[in-house]
C-alpha positions in Angstrom: -7.0 73.3 -12.4 -9.8 73.5 -10.3 -10.1 75.5 -7.1 -9.8 73.5 -3.7 -13.3 72.7 -2.3 -14.7 71.7 -5.4 -17.6 69.4 -4.9 -17.0 66.0 -6.3 -19.6 63.6 -5.1 -22.1 63.1 -2.3 -21.9 59.9 -0.1 -24.9 58.6 1.9 -24.5 55.8 4.3 -27.1 54.0 6.2 -27.0 51.3 9.1 -30.1 49.9 10.3 -28.6 48.9 13.9 -29.4 51.0 16.6 -27.1 52.5 19.5 -23.4 52.4 18.7 -24.0 49.5 16.3 -25.6 52.1 14.0 -23.1 54.8 14.6 -20.9 55.1 11.5 -17.4 56.8 10.8 -16.3 57.3 7.3 -12.9 57.5 6.1 -11.5 58.4 2.8 -8.4 56.5 1.5 -6.4 57.3 -1.6 -4.8 60.5 -2.5 -4.4 63.8 -0.4 -6.1 65.5 -3.5 -9.6 64.6 -1.9 -11.3 65.1 1.4 -14.3 64.0 3.1 -16.6 66.5 4.9 -19.7 65.5 7.0 -22.6 67.5 6.2 -25.5 66.0 8.3 -26.3 62.7 10.0 -24.6 60.3 7.5 -24.1 62.4 4.6 -20.6 63.3 3.4 -19.2 65.5 0.7 -16.2 64.4 -1.2 -14.3 67.7 -1.8 -10.9 68.5 -3.7 -8.2 69.0 -1.4 -5.8 70.3 -4.0 -5.7 71.6 -7.6 -6.1 68.9 -9.9 -4.6 69.0 -13.3 -5.7 66.8 -16.0 -2.4 66.9 -17.8 -0.8 65.2 -14.8 -3.4 62.6 -14.2 -6.8 62.0 -15.7 -8.5 59.8 -13.3 -8.2 59.1 -9.3 -9.3 56.0 -7.6 -10.9 56.6 -4.3 -11.9 54.2 -1.6 -14.4 55.3 1.1 -14.7 53.0 4.1 -17.7 53.0 6.3 -17.5 51.5 9.8 -19.8 51.2 12.6 -18.9 51.7 16.2 -20.2 48.1 17.3 -17.7 45.6 18.8 -16.4 44.3 16.8 -17.0 46.9 14.1 -18.5 46.1 10.8 -17.3 47.9 7.7 -18.1 48.3 4.1 -15.9 49.6 1.5 -16.7 51.5 -1.7 -14.3 52.0 -4.6 -14.8 54.6 -7.1 -13.2 56.4 -9.9 -13.1 60.2 -10.3 -12.6 61.4 -13.9 -10.9 65.0 -14.3 -12.3 66.9 -17.1 -9.6 68.9 -19.0 -10.1 72.7 -18.3 -9.7 75.4 -20.9 -5.9 76.3 -19.9 -4.4 76.7 -23.5 -5.2 80.0 -25.4 -5.3 79.8 -29.1 -2.2 81.2 -30.8 -1.2 82.1 -34.4 1.3 80.1 -36.3 
């Protein structure tokens, strides 16, 4: 499968409020196969956290939750599906 830390997606979050109401914390829910890494400001990378094998599973459903630090805090949930492409892991062989 793919090595760990393979780039999956870029997530960009915006909140037009000021102060704590505009500060965002992002969390990734789903499988331990992926992780969220903050790059700068409100940009996050979704990276693989494990080797993925299409023969075991061809797609994963991920949920990203963005919540601000206001009181009460407001949050937005985004669902998306990651398709796993098959890698070439079977050599040709003679009959």
